[in-house]
N, C-alpha and C positions, 0 to 999 in steps of 0.2 A: 504494499499499499504506500502510495506517495504521500509525502508530508504536505499538508494543505496550508501550513502557516506561511504568511507573507514574509518576504525578506525583511531583515531589520531596517534597511534604508527606507522602506516604504512607510514605516510607522513613525510618526512624529509625536513624541510625548508632549503633553501640555506643559506649559511653563510652570504651572502650579503643582505638577506631579512630583512627588518625592519618592524615590525608590529606596526601600530599606532592605538591605541584604538579609536573607535568612541565616540564622546562626548554624554553623557547621557542627555536626555531632563530634564530640571528643572521641579520641581513640578508645577510651575505656568503655564509653557507652556503646560505640559501634561493636566492640569486641563482645560485650555482654549480650547485645541483641543477636549477634551472629551465633552465640553459643546456646541460645534457647532452643531446645528440641521442639519438633512440630507439636507433639502432644502437650508439652508444657505451655506453649504459646496459646493453645486453645483454652487452657485453664487459668492462665495468669491473671486475668481480670477478677476471677472469683477468689483466688488466693490473696490478692491484694486487699480485698474487702473482708477477709476472714480474720477475726481477732486472734492474736497470737495464742492466747490461752485456750482456744477452741481447736487449734490445729493438732491432729493426732500425734505427730512426732514430738511436738513441744509438750503436749500433755503427758506423753509417756515419760519423757525425760524429767518432767517436773513432779509427776505423781506416781509413776510406776505403771507397768503394763497391765496389772490387774484392774486398774481403774478405767480402762478403755473398753468400749463396746466391741462386738464382733466386727462391725462395719469399720470402726477406726483401726483395729488391728489389721484388717484386710487392706485398708487403704495404704497403710505403711508398707505392707508387702508389695502391693501393686506399684507404688511410687508415683505413677502418673496415670491420668485418665486418657480418654480419646478425644478427638475433635468434637466439640459440642457436648461432652460429658465429663465434668470434673471428677477427680479421683474418688471423692466421697460418694458422689452420686453413682458412680460405677460400682463401688463396693456394695452399696445398698441394692443395686440392681442385680448383682451376682448372687447375693444372699437370697433375694426373693426368687430369682430364677431357679436356683438349685435347691431351695428349701432349707437353707441353713449352712453353717460353716462346715459341719461334718460331711454333708452330702457334696459340697463343693470340693473338699480336700480328698474325698475318696472317689471322685468321678473318674471315669476312664479317660484316656488320652483323647479319644474321639469326641466324647461329650464336652470335655474341657475346652478343646481347641475349636469347637464349633461356634463359640461365642466370640463376637466381634471384640477385638481388643486383647484377646488372649491368643496364645500360640504355643508352639513346642518349647520355646525357651522358658516361658512362664511355668509351663507344666513341669519341666525338668527341675526348675528352681523350687517349686512346691514339693515335689517328691523328695528332693534332697533335704529340704527343711524337715519334713516328717521323719525321714530316716535318721537325721541327726538327733531329733527328739527321742526316738526309740532307743538309740544307742546310749544316750544319757541315762535313760531309765535302766538299760541293761548293764551298765558299767559295773555296778557292785557285784553282779552275778558273774560277769566275765572275770573279775579279779579273784573269784573263788570264795567270796564271803558266804557264810551259810544263810539260808532264809530264816529270819528270826521270828517272823510273824505272818499270819495270813494276809495282812495288809501289804507286806513286801511282795507277796505272790500275786495279789490282786493287781497292783500297779504294773508289774511285769507283764502279766497275761493280758490285761486290758490294752497295753501298748502294742502287743503283738497280734491279738485276735479281734480287737474292737472295730476295725475298719473293713474287714472282709465283707463283700456282698454275698458270699456263699458260706456254707457251713464248713468249718475246719476242726478236726479233732487233733489235739496236741498233747504232749506229755513232757514234763520236767523229770528227767532221770537224775536221781540224787545218790550221793554216797552215804555212808553211815553217819556222817556228821551233818547231813542235810545240805551239803554244798552241791551246786548244780554241776552235773557232769555234762549233760547235753539237754538242750531244748529241741524237741523234734516235732514237726507237724506231720503226723502219721497218715491221716486220711483226709481227703477233700471230697466234698459232695456238692449238692445243689443248695438252693435257698431253703429247701425243706428238710434236708438231713444229709448225713454221711454214713456210709456203711463202715462199721468197725469190726475188725477180726481179732479176737483175743489171742489166737495163736501167733499172729504177727507181732502183737504187743509184747508177748512173752519172749519171742525171739529177740526183739530189739533190746529188752531189758537185760537179757543175758549177754548180748553182744557188748553193751555199754558197761557191764559189770555193776549194775545198779543195785543198791540195797533198799531203795524206796522210790516211789513215783507219785507225782501229782498229775492228775489228768485235768484237761480243760477243753471246752469247746465253746463256740460262739453260737448265738441265736441271731441270725441276720434280721429277723423281724424286730429286734430291739428289746424284746421282753426276756429278762434273764431267769424267769421262774423255771425251776427244773420240772421236766415232764416225768411221767411214770416210766417212759422208755429210757430216760437218762438214769433213773434210779436202778432199773433192772440191768442196764448195761454195766453200771458201776459194780453191782454185785457179781456179775459174771466175770468181770476183769479181776476183781479182788480174789475170787475163788481160784481163778487160773494162775494168778501170780503167787498165791500162797503156796502152791505146789513147788515153786522154785525159791521160796523164802524171800520174796520181794514184797515189802509192805506198801499198800496203797494208803497214802496219807490223806488225800482229799480228791475231790472232783469239783471243779469250779465251772460255772456257766457264765459266760460273758455276754452282756447285753449292751445297750447304748447307755453309757454312764453308770452302769451297775454291774457288779460281779457277785454272784451268790455262791457260797460254799456249802456243799452237801454235808460236809463234816460238822459245820457249825449248826446246820439244821437238824442234825441227828439222823441223817438219811443214809449213813454209810453202813 
């Protein structure tokens, strides 16, 4: 397209006209403007109007992470929103779309990456974050410390089994001082159940030279209440392992935010 502006010589400014040159941006301003990423540029006007004491990162540093809502914690993880959607708005949208923080963090790669603004990099980052949290929980057991209370066992098993969308049957094989030899996920099933074979459990206990065992499985439905089938299975496993002098200390059922001990219920 040709420039339609007339040549400068054809324009005669009025004698009363005063031309004021526009100020040039300083190099610092120019550099900072160039450094703003596209997503941040879309949200910058909102951030500028946001009081400092209401910004998630500043609130976390001032008051601690436990004071933040799920949306605020997620906003810190996301760091930036998308064009037309500030990061806090995006965090709330994701929680609403997935039905909560747990469902978001346990979503499959396909489900997670199907949302605009998310992708494989964010999915990998979230999986790494969850695995680090699990390893922090597991660290005392990896160092060979004995399980001192049912609460220690609950925390460990909840971190391992609490996020599966299908049923998993697992066992903690222990030595005679109740130190963990191995944690093993023995059987996997569907959302409705998993088939457990006592003979395979006995074989694994002997292979690990275990003196005791704690069983656990999850209920993907979220309800941790033991079923009659859970109680009957525990009795069969206890009888089978008694033949090789391996004690069954407990069987725990992991739900959403709750772990129930059959031993504490008197169901062993």
